[in-house]
Phi, psi and omega in degrees: 000003180304131174085346185288336182276358184284159185300321186293321181295316178297315177308319182294314181296318174303322177298316175304313186292324180297320182290323179294318181294320179296312176300306187301315182298332176271319182294332184296338180297324177293322187286321180298314177299318183291324178287316184289339180255010179262158177236176180084183181295142179260121180242127181249109183250167182206156165230156176048223185285358175294351176301322182295316179294312175304314180296320177304306181302313179305311184288324178298314182296312186286330179284312182276342179217078189299342180287344175263123184231080177291166175258133176245122181196158175296157187300315184297318181296314179298320180293323186270335190229000177238308190295332181294344180254008183238151168245133175061038176284152178254125182237134172246128177240127178258120186232139178242004177243110187296337183253023182284123180297342176304330180304314180293316179304306183290332175294315177300313182302317183292317182294316182297331185262006180073021186269174177249145179217142174236121182256127171253122188196150164298160185298121184284158171304154181302326180296323180281314182309316180297334180269001180259037178299134179092344182271134170289140184227140166244111183281123180273120184277053185246160180289171185289063176226121181298326183289320179287328175295323181292329177294311180303315183288325182286328173293315177303314180297320185291311179298319181295314186298324183281346182254356183284144167062010174069027180292152176212172185139165184304315183290315183289328177296320176295312180301318178298313181303314179295319185289330178288325175295330177100135174290332188296333184294339184248013185293316177299321176290324174296317180296320183295324181290330186242004184302313181298313182293319179301315176300322176293324179298315182291343181278351187260137185284327183217139185210148174258124171264134184224142176200174171291174178297330180300319180261007176299315181300318180291331176300324179292329178293313182302319177297317181297320178293318180298317181296319183294338178267005180091006180267129176281093183254140177223167184239139176225119176307141183308321186279357179241006183284122172237093189291155176230159176301138181088349174295147168253116181239129177253117175267122175255114193221165164242162185295335179288345179260014188303319184298316181287315180295323182296319178299318181287322176301312185296315177303318184293320180291320179299327183277353175098011178277154171274126183248127170236160185208139168245106178244132183244127174261069190220171169298129182304331182294339179270340192298321182299330180295313183296319178305311187288326175298322182290321180295327175303317174299319183295317188276358177286000000 
């Protein structure tokens, strides 16, 4: 982490986040129009670290507009086990690997069943792009980094979810206000709040990351960042965690999960595990964005 806390390094990261916000705010209009003009079942699919964006869009839709019930699942499962039983389904795919063969599999399945598909992806190779005929695409203008790509995509999902279906209310209005102000303006404060625990995490050779299902997708982005820094990181869902003496366990939590997380933290300490925590006292629907912003800080 040496050098990362200086102002010039943070300024560069803020600039990256600003670029991602600007792109996502503009690109989301295409996705909003596509979703609102489509019929049939809405399927939100993902490959790789696109899981975080797909989950973000899913939770925004189902939480803020309960009458809408989209399906969330990985791309291969959707292509092989769901689309073949649907006609004219609407599919959105978040992908962070431009050469992932799942792009072709899902694109073909959608076309064969008469469905509509929008693919959010870094620019694929020409050989793959040629096979995605008929598919709408949003090209993510990010460098060849899955983590940076996941930031662009989770912001796109966040802005899209807040602009769908003309929903209104105190919670969504507040979320929209914060999104319009920009996440980048709080980045330095975010880093200051979690710098010490991040330094502790990066000093460990092996760690278990644990969370509820809600933060599982963001946890995988965090794990990718930790592995890139030489930390052997793995994931265990909070409800399946069985701590042992000598374990290093990082709890990724929100304040609404305090009751559940407190019990697991206590059990872990009793068993002799070392416990670390990244806890957010924010609206849960915003947390995936903040987690990925922190991972951007980690990998620099």
